[in-house]
C-alpha positions as CSV (number, residue, x, y, z in Angstrom):
1,V,-8.4,1.6,-6.3
2,M,-8.5,4.7,-8.5
3,L,-6.7,4.2,-11.9
4,V,-4.7,7.1,-13.4
5,N,-7.4,7.3,-16.1
6,G,-10.0,8.1,-13.4
7,N,-11.8,4.8,-13.4
8,E,-12.3,3.0,-10.1
9,V,-11.8,-0.7,-9.6
10,D,-13.5,-2.6,-6.8
11,M,-10.6,-4.9,-5.7
12,V,-13.0,-7.4,-4.0
13,H,-14.8,-7.9,-7.4
14,F,-11.4,-7.8,-9.2
15,M,-9.7,-10.5,-7.1
16,V,-12.7,-12.9,-6.4
17,V,-14.6,-12.8,-9.7
18,G,-11.2,-12.6,-11.4
19,R,-10.0,-15.9,-10.1
20,A,-13.3,-17.7,-10.2
21,G,-14.5,-16.4,-13.6
22,H,-17.4,-14.6,-15.1
23,A,-19.9,-17.2,-14.1
24,L,-19.5,-16.4,-10.4
25,G,-19.7,-12.7,-11.2
26,L,-22.9,-13.1,-13.2
27,G,-24.4,-15.4,-10.5
28,N,-23.7,-12.9,-7.9
29,E,-25.3,-10.0,-9.9
30,L,-28.3,-12.1,-10.6
31,H,-28.6,-13.0,-7.0
32,Q,-28.6,-9.3,-6.2
33,A,-31.2,-8.6,-8.8
34,I,-33.5,-11.3,-7.4
35,R,-33.2,-9.8,-4.0
36,V,-34.0,-6.4,-5.5
37,K,-30.6,-4.8,-4.4
38,S,-29.7,-1.5,-6.0
39,S,-26.2,-2.7,-6.5
40,A,-27.3,-5.4,-8.9
41,F,-25.3,-5.0,-12.1
42,N,-23.5,-2.0,-10.9
43,P,-21.3,-0.7,-13.7
44,Q,-18.3,-0.4,-11.4
45,D,-18.6,-4.1,-10.3
46,L,-19.0,-5.4,-13.8
47,Y,-16.0,-3.3,-14.9
48,S,-14.0,-4.7,-12.0
49,N,-15.2,-8.2,-12.8
50,R,-14.1,-7.9,-16.4
51,L,-10.7,-6.5,-15.5
52,G,-10.2,-9.2,-12.9
53,V,-11.0,-12.1,-15.2
54,N,-8.7,-10.6,-17.9
55,F,-5.9,-10.1,-15.4
56,F,-6.0,-13.7,-14.2
57,R,-6.2,-14.9,-17.8
58,V,-3.1,-12.9,-18.7
59,Y,-1.0,-13.2,-15.5
60,G,-2.4,-16.4,-14.0
61,S,0.7,-18.6,-15.0
62,R,3.1,-15.9,-13.8
63,I,1.3,-15.7,-10.4
64,Q,1.5,-19.5,-10.0
65,Q,5.2,-19.4,-10.8
66,N,5.9,-16.4,-8.5
67,P,3.0,-15.6,-6.2
68,T,4.9,-13.0,-4.1
69,R,5.0,-10.8,-7.2
70,I,1.2,-10.4,-7.5
71,S,1.1,-6.8,-6.4
72,G,3.7,-5.9,-9.0
73,Y,1.6,-7.8,-11.6
74,I,-1.5,-5.9,-10.6
75,Y,0.5,-2.6,-10.9
76,E,1.8,-3.5,-14.3
77,Y,-1.7,-4.5,-15.5
78,F,-3.5,-1.4,-14.1
79,N,-1.0,0.8,-16.0
80,S,-1.1,-1.2,-19.2
81,P,-2.5,0.4,-22.4
82,E,-5.4,-2.1,-22.6
83,V,-6.6,-1.0,-19.2
84,L,-6.0,2.7,-19.5
85,N,-6.9,3.0,-23.1
86,P,-9.4,0.3,-24.0
87,P,-10.7,0.0,-27.6
88,S,-13.4,2.3,-28.4
89,F,-15.8,-0.6,-29.3
90,Q,-15.4,-2.0,-25.8
91,P,-17.7,-0.4,-23.3
92,Q,-15.8,1.0,-20.4
93,F,-18.6,0.2,-18.0
94,P,-20.8,-2.7,-19.3
95,T,-24.4,-2.3,-18.4
96,G,-25.3,-5.9,-17.9
97,P,-25.3,-9.3,-19.5
98,K,-25.8,-9.7,-23.2
99,W,-28.3,-12.4,-23.8
């Protein structure tokens, strides 16, 4: 999905890692790195993971209460100031895990 600010979100990463958490996303990226895949720690994937985890943290209870509204919640989230205008100290596209 292309956001109005020009950033792309990989919806598979957004939904799967978002629900499961950062540990799954990191595990997947490490697995790709071990297999020497060029997509390991792809900035778009990491960005999508981060957005997804935050989305489910913020909207998780609302989704549980009204799951048929999930597409509306995603639309609302993707158009929120925190997604469209992240703080300047927050990297838009993280480059990998911080050890």
